[in-house]
N, C-alpha and C positions, 0 to 999 in steps of 0.2 A: 512322482510325489507320494503315491501310496506305498511304494517300496521303502522310501525313507521313513515314512510314518511308522510302518510296521517294524522296521529295523530299530528305530528309536524306542518304540514301545517294548520290543523284545529286550533291548539292552537295559532299559530302566526296570523292567520286571526282574531281570536277572540280578541286577544290583540290589534291588529291594528285598528279594527273597533270600539273597545270600547273606545279608547282614541284619536286617530289621526283624526277621521272623525268629531268629535264634535267641534274641534277647541278650542281656548282659552276660559277660563271661563269669563263671563261678570262680571264686577264689580257691587257690590250692589249699588243701587241708594241712599238708605238711609244711612246716616252716623251714627246717633245714635237715639235711641228712644227719648231722651231728645230734640234733635234738631227738630225731627218731631213734638213733642208736642208744642214746641215754635212756629213753623211755623203755626200749626193749630190754636193756640191761636191768633196769629197775624192776620191771614186771617179772622177769625171770628170777632175779635175786630174791625178791619178796616172796614170790610163789614157792621157791625152794625152801626158804626159811620157814614159811607157814607150814609146809609139809613136815619139816624137822620138828617144829614146836608141837604140831598135832600128834606126831608119833611119840612125843614125850608126854602127852596127856593134856595139853592145853586145848581149850575150846576153840573152835574155828575163828570166831570173831576176835577173841582175845589174842590168838596167835597172829592174826593179821595186823592188829593194832601194835603189838610188840614188834613184829617184823618191820613195819613202816617206821617205827621209832628207831630201831637199830639201824636201818638203812640211812635215815636222816642223820644219825650220829656218825656213822662210818663214812658216808659219802656226801659230805656237805657240799662239795664243789659241784655235784651233779643236780642239786636242787635248784629250781628257778629262783632268781633273785627277786626279792620283794622290795617295792619302793616305799 
């Protein structure tokens, strides 16, 4: 009788500590590999363009704004769709 009770207690403890203590699963940050690739491309393209505009004498913030606008104009398909 005591062996069954200890076995039952050990099994229930194992099950409880295996699931309940961890809490809910965290959602994945990345939505899709394609979205990740688009974001990487955008960051690199804008960064490169900011450097080019900076070398031409533009202020850093103005260069970033212009680079973002040029990217939006040139690569409209890569921008997230708004509802």
